[in-house]
C-alpha positions in Angstrom: 16.7 -21.0 -33.0 16.0 -17.5 -34.4 13.2 -16.9 -31.9 15.3 -18.1 -29.0 18.2 -15.9 -30.2 16.0 -12.8 -30.3 14.5 -13.4 -26.9 18.0 -14.0 -25.4 19.2 -10.7 -26.9 16.3 -8.8 -25.3 17.0 -10.4 -21.9 20.7 -9.5 -22.1 19.8 -5.9 -23.0 17.5 -5.8 -20.0 20.4 -6.9 -17.8 22.8 -4.3 -19.3 20.3 -1.6 -18.3 20.6 -2.8 -14.7 24.3 -2.2 -14.9 23.8 1.4 -15.9 24.3 0.8 -19.7 21.1 2.6 -20.9 19.8 2.1 -24.4 21.0 4.6 -27.1 17.4 5.9 -27.4 16.4 7.5 -24.2 12.7 6.9 -25.0 13.3 3.2 -24.6 14.3 3.5 -21.0 11.9 1.6 -18.8 10.2 -0.1 -21.8 12.5 -3.1 -22.3 10.6 -5.2 -19.8 7.2 -4.1 -21.3 8.3 -4.9 -24.9 9.6 -8.3 -23.9 6.3 -9.3 -22.3 4.3 -7.8 -25.1 6.3 -9.9 -27.6 5.4 -13.0 -25.7 1.8 -12.0 -25.5 1.7 -11.8 -29.3 3.0 -15.4 -29.6 2.2 -17.2 -26.3 3.7 -20.5 -27.5 7.1 -18.8 -26.9 6.4 -18.6 -23.2 8.3 -21.8 -22.5 11.3 -20.5 -24.5 11.5 -17.3 -22.4 11.1 -19.3 -19.1 14.0 -21.6 -20.1 16.2 -18.6 -21.0 15.4 -16.8 -17.7 16.1 -20.0 -15.7 19.5 -20.3 -17.4 20.3 -16.6 -16.7 19.3 -17.0 -13.1 21.6 -20.0 -12.6 24.4 -18.1 -14.3 23.8 -15.0 -12.1 24.0 -17.2 -9.0 27.2 -18.9 -10.1 28.8 -15.6 -11.1 27.6 -13.8 -8.0 25.6 -11.2 -10.0 23.0 -10.9 -7.3 21.5 -7.7 -8.6 20.2 -9.7 -11.6 18.4 -12.3 -9.5 15.3 -10.4 -8.4 14.5 -8.7 -11.7 15.0 -12.0 -13.6 12.8 -13.8 -11.1 10.0 -11.3 -11.3 10.1 -11.4 -15.1 10.0 -15.2 -15.0 7.1 -15.4 -12.6 5.0 -12.8 -14.5 5.7 -14.9 -17.7 4.7 -18.1 -15.9 1.5 -16.7 -14.6 0.4 -15.5 -18.1 1.7 -18.6 -20.0 -1.0 -20.9 -21.4 0.9 -24.0 -20.3 4.3 -24.8 -18.7 5.7 -28.3 -18.3 6.1 -29.7 -14.8 9.8 -30.3 -15.5 10.3 -26.6 -16.3 8.3 -25.5 -13.2 10.4 -27.9 -11.2 13.6 -26.1 -12.2 12.2 -22.8 -11.2 11.0 -24.3 -7.9 14.5 -25.7 -7.2 16.1 -22.4 -7.8 13.7 -20.6 -5.5 14.6 -23.0 -2.7 18.3 -22.2 -3.2 17.5 -18.5 -2.5 16.6 -19.5 1.1 20.3 -19.6 2.0 20.8 -16.0 1.0 20.0 -12.9 3.1 16.9 -10.8 2.8 15.2 -9.9 0.5 16.4 -12.9 -1.6 15.2 -15.5 0.9 11.9 -13.7 1.5 11.1 -13.6 -2.3 12.4 -17.1 -2.8 10.2 -18.5 -0.1 7.1 -16.7 -1.4 7.7 -17.8 -5.0 8.6 -21.4 -3.9 5.3 -21.6 -2.1 3.3 -20.4 -5.1 5.2 -22.7 -7.5 4.5 -25.8 -5.3 0.8 -25.1 -5.7 1.1 -24.3 -9.4 2.8 -27.6 -10.1 0.0 -29.5 -8.4 -2.8 -27.5 -9.9 -1.6 -25.6 -13.0 -3.4 -22.3 -13.5 -3.9 -21.6 -9.8 -1.9 -18.3 -9.9 -3.7 -16.9 -12.9 -7.1 -18.0 -11.5 -6.5 -16.4 -8.1 -5.2 -13.2 -9.6 -8.2 -12.7 -11.8 -10.7 -13.6 -9.1 -9.3 -11.2 -6.6 -8.6 -8.3 -9.0 -12.0 -8.5 -10.6 -13.9 -9.3 -7.3 -15.5 -12.3 -8.9 -17.8 -14.2 -6.4 -16.1 -17.4 -5.4 -16.6 -19.3 -2.1 -13.3 -21.3 -2.3 -11.3 -18.1 -2.8 -13.3 -15.1 -1.5 -10.6 -12.4 -1.7 -11.0 -9.0 -3.4 -8.5 -6.4 -4.5 -8.8 -2.9 -5.8 -6.3 -0.3 -6.9 -7.0 3.3 -5.7 -5.0 5.9 -7.7 -4.7 9.2 -5.8 -3.4 12.4 -7.4 -3.4 15.9 -6.0 -5.0 18.2 -8.6 -3.0 21.2 -7.3 0.3 19.4 -7.9 -0.4 17.8 -11.3 -1.6 19.6 -14.4 -5.2 19.2 -15.6 -4.0 17.5 -18.8 -2.2 14.7 -16.8 -5.2 14.2 -14.6 -7.6 14.0 -17.5 -5.4 11.6 -19.4 -5.1 9.3 -16.4 -8.9 9.4 -15.8 -9.5 8.6 -19.5 -7.1 5.7 -19.6 -8.4 4.3 -16.3 -12.0 4.3 -17.5 -11.1 2.9 -20.9 -9.2 0.0 -19.2 -12.3 -0.8 -17.0 -14.8 -0.7 -19.9 -12.9 -3.3 -21.9 -13.7 -6.1 -19.4 -16.8 -7.6 -17.8 -17.4 -10.4 -15.2 -18.7 -12.9 -17.9 -15.6 -12.4 -20.0 -13.3 -12.8 -17.0 -15.0 -16.0 -15.9 -14.5 -17.4 -19.4 -10.8 -16.4 -19.2 -10.5 -18.4 -16.0 -12.2 -21.5 -17.4 -10.1 -21.4 -20.7 -6.8 -20.8 -18.9 -7.4 -23.6 -16.3 -8.3 -26.1 -19.1 -5.3 -25.2 -21.2 -2.9 -25.2 -18.3 -3.9 -28.7 -17.2 -4.6 -30.3 -20.6 -1.9 -28.5 -22.6 -2.2 -29.0 -26.4 -5.0 -31.5 -25.8 -7.4 -28.6 -25.2 -9.3 -27.3 -28.2 -9.4 -23.6 -27.2 -11.4 -22.5 -30.2 -14.1 -25.0 -29.6 -14.2 -24.2 -25.9 -14.5 -20.5 -26.7 -17.4 -21.2 -29.0 -19.2 -23.3 -26.5 -18.8 -20.7 -23.7 -20.0 -17.9 -26.0 -23.2 -19.8 -26.8 -24.0 -20.5 -23.2 -26.3 -18.2 -21.1 -24.5 -16.3 -18.3 -26.0 -18.6 -15.6 -24.3 -21.7 -17.2 -21.0 -19.9 -17.5 -21.1 -19.0 -13.8 -21.9 -22.7 -13.0 -18.9 -24.0 -14.9 -16.7 -21.2 -13.5 -17.6 -22.4 -10.0 -16.9 -25.9 -10.9 -13.4 -25.1 -12.4 -12.5 -22.9 -9.4 -13.5 -25.6 -6.9 -11.5 -28.2 -8.8 -8.3 -26.0 -9.0 -8.6 -24.8 -5.3 -9.3 -28.3 -4.1 -6.2 -29.7 -5.8 -4.0 -26.8 -4.6 -4.9 -27.3 -1.0 -4.7 -31.1 -0.8 -1.3 -32.4 0.3 -1.8 -35.7 -1.5 -3.2 -34.2 -4.7 -1.6 -35.3 -8.0 -1.2 -33.3 -11.2 -2.6 -36.2 -13.3 -5.6 -36.5 -11.1 -6.3 -32.8 -11.4 -5.9 -33.0 -15.2 -8.4 -35.9 -15.3 -10.9 -34.0 -13.2 -10.7 -30.9 -15.5 -10.8 -33.0 -18.6 -14.1 -34.4 -17.4 -15.5 -30.9 -17.0 -13.9 -29.9 -20.3 -15.8 -32.6 -22.3 -19.1 -31.7 -20.5 -18.7 -28.0 -21.4 -18.1 -28.9 -25.0 -21.4 -30.8 -25.0 -22.3 -32.3 -28.3 -19.0 -31.5 -30.0 -17.0 -34.8 -29.8 -13.4 -34.6 -28.9 -11.1 -34.5 -31.9 -13.7 -33.4 -34.5 -12.1 -30.0 -34.7 -8.4 -29.6 -35.5 -6.4 -28.4 -32.4 -5.0 -25.0 -32.9 -2.1 -25.4 -30.4 -1.5 -23.3 -27.4 -3.3 -20.0 -27.4 -2.9 -17.1 -25.0 -5.6 -16.1 -22.6 -5.6 -12.3 -21.8 -4.9 -11.3 -18.2 -7.5 -8.6 -17.6 -6.4 -5.3 -16.2 -7.1 -5.0 -12.4 -9.9 -3.0 -11.0 -8.6 0.6 -10.9 -10.4 3.8 -9.6 -8.9 7.2 -10.1 -9.4 9.9 -7.4 -8.5 13.5 -7.2 -7.4 14.0 -3.6 -9.4 17.1 -2.5 -10.5 16.2 1.1 -8.3 15.2 4.0 -10.4 12.2 5.0 -11.1 11.1 1.4 -8.7 8.1 1.7 -10.6 6.8 4.7 -14.0 7.2 3.1 -12.9 5.3 0.0 -11.6 2.4 2.1 -14.8 2.3 4.1 -16.9 2.2 0.9 -14.6 -0.6 -0.5 -15.2 -2.7 2.6 -18.9 -1.8 3.0 -20.3 -0.6 -0.4 -23.3 1.8 -0.4 -25.7 -1.1 -1.3 -24.7 -2.7 2.0 -24.4 0.5 4.0 -28.2 0.9 3.8 -28.6 -1.4 6.8 -28.3 1.1 9.8 -28.3 -1.6 12.5 -25.5 -3.5 10.9 -23.4 -0.5 10.1 -23.8 1.2 13.5 -22.3 -1.8 15.2 -18.9 -1.0 13.5 -18.9 2.7 12.9 -20.0 5.8 14.7 -23.1 7.4 13.1 -21.5 10.7 12.9 -18.4 9.3 11.1 -20.4 7.6 8.3 -23.4 10.0 7.9 -21.6 11.9 5.1 -21.0 8.6 3.3 -24.4 6.9 3.7 -26.2 10.1 2.8 -25.5 9.3 -0.8 -27.7 6.2 -0.6 -31.4 6.9 -1.3 -32.7 4.4 1.1 -30.9 6.1 4.0 -32.6 9.5 3.6 -34.9 9.0 6.6 -33.6 10.1 10.0 -31.8 7.4 11.9 -32.7 7.0 15.5 -30.9 4.9 18.1 -32.7 1.6 18.9 -34.3 1.7 22.4 -34.5 -1.8 24.0 -37.9 -2.7 25.5 -36.5 -5.7 27.3 -36.6 -5.2 31.0 -34.6 -8.3 31.7 -37.5 -9.7 33.8 -38.8 -13.0 32.5 -42.4 -12.3 33.4 -42.4 -9.3 31.1 -41.6 -11.5 28.1 -44.4 -11.7 25.4 -46.4 -14.8 25.1 -44.5 -16.0 22.0 -41.2 -15.9 24.0 -42.8 -17.8 26.9 -43.7 -20.6 24.6 -40.1 -20.9 23.5 -39.0 -21.0 27.2 -41.5 -23.7 28.2 -39.4 -26.8 27.3 -36.4 -25.7 29.3 -34.9 -28.4 31.4 -33.8 -28.2 35.1 -30.2 -27.7 34.1 -31.2 -24.8 31.8 -33.3 -23.3 34.5 -30.2 -23.0 36.7 -28.2 -21.3 33.9 -30.7 -18.4 33.5 -29.3 -14.9 33.7 -29.5 -13.5 37.3 -29.8 -9.8 37.9 -27.2 -8.7 40.5 -26.0 -5.4 41.7 -22.7 -4.4 40.2 -20.8 -2.0 37.9 -20.1 -2.0 34.2 -17.0 -4.0 33.5 -14.4 -2.2 31.3 -12.7 -4.2 28.6 -9.4 -5.6 29.8 -6.2 -4.5 28.0 -5.8 -8.1 26.8 -9.2 -7.8 25.0 -8.4 -4.5 23.4 -4.8 -4.8 22.4 -5.5 -7.8 20.1 -7.1 -5.6 17.4 -5.1 -2.5 17.9 -2.0 -3.8 16.2 -1.9 -3.2 12.5 -0.4 -6.6 11.8 -2.8 -8.7 13.8 -4.3 -11.6 11.9 -6.9 -12.6 14.5 -10.4 -11.2 15.0 -10.6 -7.4 15.1 -13.4 -5.5 16.8 -15.3 -7.5 19.3 -18.4 -8.7 17.5 -21.8 -7.5 18.9 -23.0 -9.8 21.6 -26.6 -10.8 21.4 -28.5 -11.8 24.6 -29.1 -15.5 24.5 -32.4 -16.7 25.8 -32.4 -19.7 28.2 -32.4 -22.9 26.3 -30.8 -21.4 23.2 -27.2 -22.6 22.5 -24.8 -19.7 22.0 -23.8 -19.1 18.4 -20.0 -19.0 18.0 -18.8 -15.7 16.4 -16.8 -16.3 13.2 -13.5 -14.6 13.3 -13.0 -11.7 10.9 -10.8 -12.3 7.9 -8.9 -9.9 5.8 -10.7 -10.7 2.6 -10.1 -7.2 1.0 -6.8 -5.7 -0.2 -6.6 -2.0 -1.0 -3.6 -1.0 -3.1 -3.2 2.7 -2.7 -1.2 4.2 -5.6 0.2 7.7 -5.2 1.1 9.8 -8.2 3.1 13.0 -7.7 6.2 14.1 -5.8 7.2 14.2 -2.1 4.4 16.6 -1.3 1.7 14.0 -2.0 3.6 11.5 0.2 3.5 14.1 3.0 -0.3 14.2 2.6 -0.3 10.4 2.7 1.7 10.4 5.9 -0.9 12.8 7.4 -3.8 10.6 6.2 -2.2 7.4 7.4 -1.6 8.8 10.9 -5.2 10.0 11.0 -6.4 6.6 9.9 -4.4 4.8 12.6 -5.7 7.2 15.3 -9.2 6.6 14.1 -8.7 2.8 14.2 -7.3 3.0 17.7 -10.5 4.8 18.9 -12.8 2.5 17.0 -11.4 -0.4 15.1 -13.1 -1.1 11.8 -10.7 -1.4 8.8 -7.7 -3.1 10.5 -9.1 -6.6 10.9 -10.9 -6.5 7.5 -8.5 -4.8 5.2 -5.0 -5.4 4.0 -3.5 -2.0 3.1 -0.7 -1.7 0.6 1.0 1.6 -0.6 2.7 2.2 -3.9 4.3 5.3 -5.3 4.9 6.5 -8.9 6.8 9.8 -9.1 5.4 12.3 -11.6 6.9 15.7 -12.1 5.5 18.1 -14.7 7.9 20.0 -17.0 6.7 23.3 -15.6 6.1 23.0 -11.8 2.7 24.1 -10.6 2.3 27.3 -8.6 2.3 25.3 -5.4 6.0 24.4 -5.9 8.0 25.7 -3.0 8.5 29.2 -4.2 10.3 30.1 -1.0 13.1 27.9 -2.0 14.4 28.6 -5.5 17.0 25.8 -5.2 14.3 23.2 -5.0 14.3 21.4 -8.3 12.6 18.4 -9.7 15.2 16.0 -8.2 14.7 17.8 -4.8 10.9 17.2 -5.0 11.5 13.4 -5.6 13.8 12.4 -2.8 11.7 9.4 -1.8 11.7 8.1 -5.4 15.5 8.6 -5.6 16.0 6.6 -2.5 13.7 3.8 -3.7 15.5 3.7 -7.0 18.9 3.4 -5.3 17.7 0.7 -3.0 15.9 -1.3 -5.7 17.3 -1.1 -9.3 14.2 -2.8 -10.7 12.1 0.0 -9.3 14.5 2.5 -10.8 14.2 0.8 -14.2 10.5 0.4 -14.4 8.9 3.0 -12.2 11.2 6.0 -11.9 11.4 6.2 -15.6 7.7 7.2 -15.6 8.5 10.4 -13.8 8.7 12.3 -17.1 7.1 9.8 -19.4 3.6 10.2 -18.0 3.5 14.0 -18.6 4.8 13.6 -22.1 2.2 10.9 -23.0 -0.5 13.1 -21.5 0.4 16.1 -23.5 0.7 14.3 -26.8 -1.8 15.4 -29.5 -4.9 13.2 -29.7 -4.3 10.3 -32.1 -5.0 6.6 -32.3 -1.3 5.9 -31.6 -1.4 8.1 -28.5 -4.4 6.2 -27.0 -2.7 2.9 -27.8 0.5 3.9 -26.1 -1.0 5.3 -23.0 -3.6 2.5 -22.6 -1.2 -0.3 -23.1 1.9 1.1 -21.5 0.9 3.1 -18.4 -1.9 0.8 -17.4 0.3 -2.3 -17.9 3.1 -0.8 -15.9 0.8 0.0 -13.0 -0.7 -3.5 -13.1 2.8 -5.0 -13.2 4.0 -2.9 -10.3 1.0 -3.8 -8.0 1.2 -7.4 -8.9 4.9 -8.0 -8.4 5.9 -5.2 -6.0 5.4 -7.0 -2.7 8.5 -6.0 -0.7 7.9 -2.8 1.4 10.5 -0.2 2.4 9.4 1.5 5.6 9.9 5.2 6.2 9.7 6.7 9.7 7.0 9.3 10.1 8.0 12.2 12.4 5.8 14.2 14.7 6.2 17.9 15.3 4.6 20.0 18.0 4.5 23.7 17.1 4.2 26.6 19.6 3.2 30.1 18.6 4.2 33.5 19.9 0.6 34.1 20.9 0.1 32.4 24.3 -3.6 32.2 23.7 -3.1 30.1 20.6 -3.1 26.4 21.2 0.0 24.4 20.0 -0.4 22.6 16.7 0.5 19.0 16.2 1.4 17.6 12.7 3.5 15.0 11.1 5.9 15.0 8.2 7.7 12.4 6.1 10.5 14.0 4.1 11.5 17.5 5.3 10.9 20.2 7.8 12.2 23.7 6.9 12.3 26.8 9.0 13.0 30.4 8.0 13.1 33.7 9.7 9.8 35.5 9.5 9.9 39.0 8.2 8.8 41.6 10.8 5.4 43.2 10.3 5.1 46.1 12.7 7.2 49.2 12.6 8.5 48.7 16.1 9.6 45.1 15.4 11.2 46.3 12.2 13.3 48.9 13.9 14.3 46.5 16.6 15.3 43.9 14.0 17.5 46.3 12.1 19.4 47.2 15.3 19.8 43.5 16.1 20.9 42.7 12.6 23.5 45.5 12.7 25.0 44.2 15.9 24.7 40.4 15.7 24.1 39.8 12.0 21.1 38.4 10.1 18.8 35.7 11.6 17.5 35.1 15.1 19.0 33.6 18.3 18.0 29.9 18.8 18.5 27.4 21.5 18.8 23.9 20.1 18.4 20.8 22.4 18.8 17.4 20.7 19.7 13.8 21.4 22.8 13.0 19.4 22.8 9.9 17.3 26.0 7.8 17.8 27.2 4.4 16.6 26.8 2.8 20.0 23.1 4.0 20.1 23.7 5.5 23.5 21.7 8.6 24.4 23.7 11.8 24.5 21.7 15.0 25.3 23.3 18.2 23.9 22.2 21.8 24.1 23.6 24.7 22.1 22.8 28.3 21.4 23.5 29.9 18.0 22.3 32.6 15.6 20.7 31.2 12.4 18.8 32.3 9.4 17.0 28.9 9.1 17.4 25.1 9.1 16.4 22.1 7.2 15.6 18.6 8.6 15.9 15.8 6.1 14.2 12.5 7.0 15.3 10.7 3.9 18.7 9.2 4.0 21.3 10.2 1.4 21.9 6.6 0.5 20.2 3.2 1.3 22.9 2.1 3.7 22.1 4.8 6.2 19.7 4.4 9.0 16.3 5.7 8.0 15.2 6.5 11.6 17.4 9.5 11.8 17.1 13.2 11.0 19.9 15.0 9.1 19.7 18.6 10.4 21.4 21.4 8.4 21.5 24.7 10.4 22.7 27.8 8.7 24.7 29.4 11.5 25.8 33.1 11.4 29.3 33.7 12.7 30.4 37.2 13.6 33.9 38.1 12.6 35.8 41.1 14.0 38.7 42.4 12.0 40.5 45.7 11.3 38.1 46.7 8.6 35.1 46.3 11.0 32.6 43.7 11.8 31.5 41.1 9.2 29.4 38.0 9.2 29.7 34.6 7.5 27.2 31.7 7.1 28.4 28.3 8.2 26.6 25.0 7.7 26.2 23.2 11.0 25.2 19.5 10.5 24.0 17.1 13.1 22.2 13.8 13.3 19.4 13.3 15.8 16.0 11.6 16.4 14.6 14.1 18.9 15.2 17.8 18.7 13.8 21.0 20.3 14.3 24.4 18.8 13.3 27.7 20.5 13.6 31.3 19.6 15.3 33.0 22.7 14.4 36.5 21.6 10.7 35.6 20.9 11.1 36.5 17.3 8.9 34.3 15.2 9.9 32.1 12.3 8.0 30.0 9.7 7.8 26.2 9.5 7.1 24.4 6.2 6.5 20.7 6.1 7.2 18.2 3.3 8.1 21.1 0.8 4.4 21.9 0.6 3.6 25.6 0.8 0.0 24.7 1.9 1.5 23.3 5.1 3.3 26.4 6.3 2.9 27.6 9.9 3.7 31.2 10.7 4.4 33.1 14.0 6.2 30.1 15.4 8.6 30.5 18.4 9.3 26.8 19.3 9.1 23.3 17.8 9.6 19.8 19.1 10.3 17.0 16.7 10.4 13.3 17.5 9.6 10.0 15.8 5.9 9.6 15.6 4.5 6.8 17.8 2.0 4.2 16.7 -1.4 5.4 18.2 -2.3 1.9 19.4 1.0 1.8 21.3 0.3 5.1 23.0 -3.1 3.9 24.1 -1.9 0.6 25.5 1.0 2.4 27.1 -1.4 4.8 28.9 -3.5 1.9 30.1 -0.4 0.1 31.4 0.8 3.2 33.3 -2.4 3.3 35.2 -1.5 0.0 36.9 2.3 0.6 37.2 2.9 4.3 37.9 6.6 3.9 38.6 7.5 1.8 35.5 9.4 3.7 32.9 10.2 0.8 30.5 7.7 -1.0 28.4 6.2 -4.0 30.3 3.6 -6.6 29.5 2.0 -6.5 26.1 3.4 -3.1 25.2 6.8 -4.7 24.6 5.4 -6.7 21.7 3.6 -3.9 20.0 5.1 -1.7 17.2 6.3 1.5 18.8 7.0 3.8 15.8 4.6 4.7 13.0 6.2 3.5 9.8 4.9 4.2 6.3 5.5 1.2 4.1 5.9 1.8 0.3 6.1 -1.3 -1.8 8.9 -2.0 -4.2 10.0 -5.1 -6.2 13.0 -6.0 -4.0 13.0 -3.9 -0.8 16.5 -2.9 0.3 19.0 -5.3 -1.1 21.7 -6.2 1.4 
């Protein structure tokens, strides 16, 4: 009763924090969930107690219409259930029934409820399935029944974060990876599966001793046996929990070997560690570094040494900088010249022997040389792999010429067996770089598909702001504070309270932990807390919030200079550029005296109205600058909308003379064009990043960025229907806008 009372008190404190009642000690913010799970890890036998309490609180939240409690409680419950040594079928059934009730609620409740109900149905039939799949995929353990792999890529901009923070994160990441190895992870899977199925009838201590005494080859054998048994039971519709337990019990007694069952006293339920996922830390120095890391994840250097295999998927020029790191690829690569003339009499003797037993029917089916032209791939063939969400085969597999009499080998469809979880650390400026990299990646995939059909790409974001902003903070805008640099994080926190509680609290905690003096307690805190929170976020954060990426075309005052094209995610800011030459300076002074500060602009935009009807407007004004905000002020607003704030200069004539006043002119639009009518240049800064500043600009055009695959297919369609203005054919079913999804725990709660 005392243990149950303590756990209930911790859960209620967690819920009070969601209501805005923060703990008295500010250092405890964001650590309530972590301390609750750590307490259960110390005594795993209390897992069932916590699950019972969480189920009661979920049912109470549903009856009392406290919907904002449901998703945090459900994530906490599922994480406890995955790590628990054994949970009764009756208790799993209660959780399963509650998840089914969520199907009647709007998104995201029904989406999360369906996902967890599907997982629980499998877990009830084959206990330990969720833990086993998580360890296999995160540790990239070789397993034929479940061949999926995951990896976390942490990207940080070294010019935005201090060296101390980067070093601390590198140290913690490396320490977390050194504490685990494939053999230990395979033992964890075996022990957890046995204990989940057999409960207290499993002698964990004896099982550990037996596995430790085995050679690695035997451990791998029993690991494959356990994985096959669990996966087989989870996929069979007629599988029974008792049959699964009997099958694992047979494996259990065989693993114990000469130790008879019951000789050693049973120690009760014992916890099995959940290893940290595979994490790699990267300082983002090159623009195409993200793409390179993803390619190496799909095709490691050990496999990239096969030039013929790699050249089928990637251009040699694109991967030469990657494969140059591999020693066996140092020799010059030449294109393979075919010596096959296509004439049968030119075949070597060995090939003629293979062709000898051909039947009359096969003789008629031989390839015939005919005059013709090279057939271009049809739009239907190409569009299938251009969509980012396609689940079918991606790039068309290389076709091998089949000799007569040889049956064609069916090409196996590509599967997305790899999941890359991209974690960004920093403020809005690194998200701007991510939008650039993501747009570049999608354009590259449109030209030559490689990653899309093989890789499931997930994005995560942890805001980190140093106490003293780096020199790359937007010095041109003194009003830009730490909150201004984390607009995306603020929006995510308002949309998802669980994200606010667990992730946004790291904004200032990570710099503090990184700058703490070296001590055993410091290493313990950073290793256990930050790594655990990152793991919890990527494991349970499955609901994306999509942000519109905007494209901007920039024209310069020099006609010989080509227009620049770029994208931004959060903000575009313009300011009047100071004159350089003496002539321009004198002209500017005269203009300022007569018309006031700033420059004359012509603004053409498409006004956003409730009815969503297009309304084109054009206005002329004098302004000192403007700011376009792409992040909505609150989660209820439409994200696909720019909030433009123009500082307009109004001239006032009165008895004392001429004066000027600045007026904020606000408008909402999706498409806007701005041009300097007097040819005076201005500067453009994207995503609050001074490194992305354009000078000598006289005109810009801003619009929602289109998905590159949509643009390609639209161009192909227009060739056949020149007078069609609306989307026809397959184009109608393709994603039109380029959206950047950032995963949260709940998404936007309706």
